[in-house]
N, C-alpha and C positions, 0 to 999 in steps of 0.2 A: 504494499500499499504506500503510494507516494504522497507525501504531504507537501503542499505548495505554499510558499510564503505569501501572506496577504499584502505585504508591502511592496516587494520587488518581483514576486513570481519565481524566485529561485527555489531550489530544493531544500527541504528542512531535514535536519539530522537529529536523531535521538541522543540525548545526553542526560547523564545522572548527576543530580545536584544534591549535595549534602545539606541537611538541616540540622539545627540545634547547635549548641555551642559547648563550651567547656563545662557549664553547669549541668547540661543534659547528660554528658558523658560521666561526670562525677556522680550524678544520681544513679545512673546505670551501674557504676562501679560499686556503690554502696549497697544496691540490691543484690548484686553478685556476691559480695562479701557476706551479706546476710544469709544467702543460700548456702554458702560453704560452711558457715557457723551452724546452721540448722543441720546440715549433713553430718558434721562432726559431733555435735552435742546431743542429738536426740537419736537414740538407736532406732531400728526398724523403720518407723514412719519417716524419720529424717532422711533415710537413705532413698526414699521415693520423692518426698516433698523437696528436699534440698536441690537436686539436679533440676527439678521443674522450675524452681525459682531462679536458678542460674540461667536456664534457657530463656526465661522471660526477660531477664536482664540483658542478655546478649541480643535478643531481638529488639529490645527497647533502645539499646545503644546504637543500633544500625538504622538510623533514619535517613533515608534518601528518597527522592522522587524523580520521576522521569519528566523532562521537558524537551521541547523541540527548539532547535537553534538553526537559523538560516545560515547556510554556508557563504552566501553572498554578502548580505548586509548585516548579519550578526543579531538580528532581532530574536528575542526569546519568547516563546509562546507556551 
């Protein structure tokens, strides 16, 4: 599927743009560390819940979105 630039009529290209800043990553790190602590301190149940919390933290720390950028004029849509 070819997407055409509304400004110049050139070809648009997919690009991944990161969102969030240092505070967002710091929050994800704290959630990850909480998951590790739960895993280590609570037997049986923590072995299941801890890795789930860590997985949620990893997914929360990876915030990016797809945008389209024109190769000719550089407009982002």
